[in-house]
Structures are given as structure tokens and as C-alpha cells.
LUMVEX-494520 format. One record per atom (N, C-alpha, C): atom name; y, x, z; residue in three letters. Coordinates in Angstrom, 2 decimals. Atoms other than C-alpha are relative to their C-alpha. Layout:
N
  numi        y        x        z  vexza
    CA        Y        X        Z    Ala
...
! end
This chain:
74
  numi        y        x        z  vexza
     N     0.36    -0.02     1.38    Met
    CA     7.25    18.99     9.00    Met
     C    -0.15    -1.42    -0.54    Met
     N     0.19     1.38     0.42    Phe
    CA     6.07    15.38     8.70    Phe
     C     0.62    -0.91     1.05    Phe
     N    -0.57     0.98    -0.92    Ala
    CA     7.92    12.46    10.22    Ala
     C    -1.07    -1.03     0.35    Ala
     N     0.94     1.01    -0.42    Thr
    CA     5.80    10.13    12.27    Thr
     C     0.74    -1.18     0.60    Thr
     N    -0.61     1.19    -0.60    Arg
    CA     6.56     6.59    13.34    Arg
     C    -0.43    -0.08     1.46    Arg
     N     0.30     0.09    -1.43    Arg
    CA     6.79     6.22    17.10    Arg
     C    -0.32    -1.42     0.43    Arg
     N     0.23     1.37    -0.45    Arg
    CA     6.85     2.45    17.33    Arg
     C    -1.28    -0.54    -0.62    Arg
     N     1.23     0.62     0.50    Arg
    CA     3.71     0.42    16.94    Arg
     C     0.37    -1.12    -0.95    Arg
     N    -0.21     1.11     0.90    Ser
    CA     3.60    -1.86    14.00    Ser
     C    -1.23    -0.91     0.07    Ser
     N     1.09     0.96    -0.03    Gly
    CA     1.46    -4.93    13.65    Gly
     C    -0.99     0.30    -1.11    Gly
     N     0.98    -0.19     1.06    Pro
    CA    -1.44    -5.35    11.30    Pro
     C     0.68    -0.01    -1.37    Pro
     N    -0.57    -0.12     1.34    Asp
    CA    -0.72    -4.46     7.69    Asp
     C    -0.38    -1.21    -0.84    Asp
     N     0.34     1.20     0.78    Pro
    CA    -0.44    -7.67     5.65    Pro
     C    -0.47     0.33    -1.41    Pro
     N     0.38    -0.38     1.35    Phe
    CA    -1.04    -5.75     2.42    Phe
     C    -1.25     0.87    -0.03    Phe
     N     1.15    -0.89    -0.05    Leu
    CA    -4.14    -3.85     3.55    Leu
     C    -1.09    -0.42    -0.99    Leu
     N     1.05     0.48     0.92    Arg
    CA    -6.57    -6.01     1.59    Arg
     C     0.40     0.26    -1.46    Arg
     N    -0.48    -0.25     1.37    Val
    CA    -4.43    -5.74    -1.57    Val
     C    -0.09     1.48    -0.33    Val
     N     0.08    -1.44     0.21    Lys
    CA    -4.23    -1.97    -1.16    Lys
     C    -1.43     0.44    -0.25    Lys
     N     1.40    -0.37     0.16    Leu
    CA    -7.99    -1.67    -0.77    Leu
     C    -0.56    -0.48    -1.34    Leu
     N     0.50     0.53     1.26    Val
    CA    -8.71    -3.89    -3.76    Val
     C     0.56     0.80    -1.17    Val
     N    -0.57    -0.78     1.11    Thr
    CA    -6.30    -1.99    -6.01    Thr
     C    -0.60     1.40    -0.05    Thr
     N     0.60    -1.33    -0.01    Leu
    CA    -7.76     1.34    -4.90    Leu
     C    -1.43    -0.05    -0.56    Leu
     N     1.39     0.09     0.46    Ile
    CA   -11.36     0.23    -5.47    Ile
     C    -0.05    -0.34    -1.49    Ile
     N    -0.01     0.36     1.42    Leu
    CA   -10.61    -1.47    -8.81    Leu
     C     0.52     1.15    -0.86    Leu
     N    -0.52    -1.14     0.74    Gly
    CA    -8.55     1.51    -9.93    Gly
     C    -1.02     1.10    -0.13    Gly
     N     1.04    -1.03     0.05    Gly
    CA   -11.35     3.90    -9.05    Gly
     C    -1.13    -0.36    -0.95    Gly
     N     1.08     0.44     0.88    Val
    CA   -14.03     1.86   -10.79    Val
     C     0.47    -0.02    -1.45    Val
     N    -0.55     0.05     1.35    Leu
    CA   -11.82     1.28   -13.81    Leu
     C     0.19     1.41    -0.56    Leu
     N    -0.15    -1.38     0.44    Gly
    CA   -11.04     4.99   -13.97    Gly
     C    -1.32     0.64    -0.37    Gly
     N     1.32    -0.56     0.31    Leu
    CA   -14.70     5.97   -13.84    Leu
     C    -0.58    -0.59    -1.28    Leu
     N     0.47     0.63     1.23    Val
    CA   -15.60     3.43   -16.52    Val
     C     0.79     0.53    -1.20    Val
     N    -0.84    -0.52     1.09    Gly
    CA   -12.68     4.61   -18.64    Gly
     C    -0.37     1.42    -0.38    Gly
     N     0.43    -1.36     0.31    Met
    CA   -13.82     8.22   -18.35    Met
     C    -1.37     0.01    -0.68    Met
     N     1.35     0.06     0.57    Arg
    CA   -17.40     7.26   -19.16    Arg
     C     0.03    -0.42    -1.47    Arg
     N    -0.07     0.48     1.39    Val
    CA   -16.48     5.36   -22.36    Val
     C     1.11     0.71    -0.78    Val
     N    -1.07    -0.80     0.61    Glu
    CA   -13.64     7.82   -23.10    Glu
     C     1.11    -0.88    -0.57    Glu
     N    -1.07     0.91     0.40    Ser
    CA   -10.97     5.12   -23.22    Ser
     C     1.28     0.35     0.76    Ser
     N    -1.28    -0.33    -0.63    Arg
    CA    -7.42     6.23   -22.55    Arg
     C     0.66    -1.24     0.59    Arg
     N    -0.59     1.24    -0.49    Leu
    CA    -6.38     2.62   -22.11    Leu
     C    -0.53    -0.35     1.39    Leu
     N     0.58     0.32    -1.30    Leu
    CA    -8.79     2.04   -19.23    Leu
     C     0.43     1.00     1.07    Leu
     N    -0.43    -1.01    -0.97    Val
    CA    -7.88     5.33   -17.56    Val
     C     1.47    -0.22     0.37    Val
     N    -1.42     0.28    -0.29    Ser
    CA    -4.17     4.48   -17.87    Ser
     C     0.15    -1.23     0.89    Ser
     N    -0.04     1.20    -0.85    Ala
    CA    -4.78     1.04   -16.39    Ala
     C    -0.44     0.33     1.42    Ala
     N     0.46    -0.41    -1.32    Ala
    CA    -6.67     2.66   -13.51    Ala
     C     1.09     0.76     0.75    Ala
     N    -1.10    -0.74    -0.63    Ile
    CA    -3.80     5.04   -12.83    Ile
     C     1.09    -0.97     0.44    Ile
     N    -1.00     1.01    -0.36    Gly
    CA    -1.44     2.07   -12.87    Gly
     C    -0.39    -0.78     1.24    Gly
     N     0.47     0.73    -1.19    Leu
    CA    -3.55     0.18   -10.34    Leu
     C     0.12     0.84     1.26    Leu
     N    -0.09    -0.88    -1.17    Val
    CA    -3.73     3.15    -8.00    Val
     C     1.46     0.19     0.40    Val
     N    -1.43    -0.13    -0.31    Leu
    CA     0.06     3.59    -8.26    Leu
     C     0.56    -1.26     0.65    Leu
     N    -0.44     1.25    -0.64    Val
    CA     0.59    -0.09    -7.42    Val
     C    -0.42     0.00     1.47    Val
     N     0.47    -0.09    -1.39    Gly
    CA    -1.53     0.39    -4.31    Gly
     C     0.80     1.00     0.81    Gly
     N    -0.79    -1.01    -0.70    Phe
    CA     0.43     3.51    -3.42    Phe
     C     1.39    -0.53     0.33    Phe
     N    -1.35     0.48    -0.25    Phe
    CA     3.82     1.83    -3.78    Phe
     C     0.03    -1.19     0.96    Phe
     N     0.06     1.06    -1.02    Leu
    CA     2.66    -1.08    -1.62    Leu
     C     0.15     0.57     1.40    Leu
     N    -0.17    -0.63    -1.30    Arg
    CA     2.76     1.42     1.22    Arg
     C     1.43    -0.11     0.50    Arg
     N    -1.40     0.01    -0.34    Phe
    CA     6.54     1.26     1.13    Phe
     C     0.58    -1.40     0.14    Phe
     N    -0.44     1.38    -0.16    Val
    CA     6.76    -2.53     1.14    Val
     C    -0.19    -0.39     1.45    Val
     N     0.09     0.38    -1.42    Arg
    CA     7.51    -3.84     4.59    Arg
     C     0.12    -1.50     0.11    Arg
     N    -0.11     1.44    -0.25    Arg
    CA     7.04    -7.30     5.94    Arg
     C     1.26    -0.25     0.81    Arg
     N    -1.19     0.36    -0.74    His
    CA    10.06    -9.06     7.30    His
     C    -0.41    -0.72     1.28    His
     N     0.34     0.57    -1.30    Asp
    CA     9.69    -9.78    10.98    Asp
     C     1.31    -0.20     0.76    Asp
     N    -1.28     0.29    -0.63    Ala
    CA    12.72   -11.51    12.50    Ala
     C     0.01     0.43     1.46    Ala
     N     0.05    -0.40    -1.40    Glu
    CA    11.57   -10.86    16.06    Glu
     C     0.13     1.51     0.16    Glu
     N    -0.09    -1.46    -0.06    Ala
    CA    11.19    -7.14    15.38    Ala
     C     1.44     0.45    -0.27    Ala
     N    -1.39    -0.33     0.27    Asp
    CA    14.71    -7.06    13.94    Asp
     C     0.86    -0.20     1.24    Asp
     N    -0.76     0.28    -1.21    Ile
    CA    16.08    -8.63    17.12    Ile
     C    -0.28     1.07     1.06    Ile
     N     0.36    -1.04    -0.98    Arg
    CA    14.15    -6.15    19.30    Arg
     C     0.62     1.34    -0.32    Arg
     N    -0.61    -1.27     0.37    Glu
    CA    15.49    -3.21    17.32    Glu
     C     1.48     0.01     0.31    Glu
     N    -1.43     0.08    -0.26    Gln
    CA    19.06    -4.41    17.72    Gln
     C     0.30    -0.03     1.49    Gln
     N    -0.22     0.13    -1.43    Asp
    CA    18.78    -5.27    21.41    Asp
     C    -1.31     0.30     0.73    Asp
     N     1.26    -0.36    -0.66    Pro
    CA    16.04    -3.38    23.30    Pro
     C    -0.27    -0.81     1.27    Pro
     N     0.19     0.80    -1.21    Arg
    CA    16.59    -5.63    26.35    Arg
     C    -0.55    -1.37    -0.29    Arg
     N     0.50     1.34     0.36    Ala
    CA    15.51    -8.73    24.41    Ala
     C    -1.49    -0.07     0.25    Ala
     N     1.44     0.14    -0.30    Pro
    CA    12.10   -10.11    25.40    Pro
     C    -0.85     0.00    -1.24    Pro
! end
């Protein structure tokens, strides 16, 4: 049903950015709902979407590319 990654990846370089966008988006959304501002709620949704799409951004690792092409490489 769901595809899982079998290979181990290194630490996520965008983890801090993802967390900050999620937290800021959540706070901004709550404030926007409290003051009934569509602009703030829309900005919050935008921030959360940015954090979501960062999930699909991958770091370029030249050594990992070599290992994928030639599994015998050290």
C-alpha cells in the first residue's frame, strides 16, 4: 500500500526549516482564526505547504550517487 525507503539516509538538512515553518504556520493560523483575518490564515496555510513541499527536496550527495551506481564502491 505504502512504499517505504529501504536505504538509510543521513540527517535531514531541512529538518529545522520544516519545524520552524510548521510552528510558525500553526501559530499564525491560530492568531488568524482568533482575529478572524483571512490574510493571516492564508499565510499560515502557505507556510505549512512550504514545509510540506520541503519533504520532497533532496540534498545532493555525490558519494551517495557513486554508491548507487556502483554498489562495490567503498
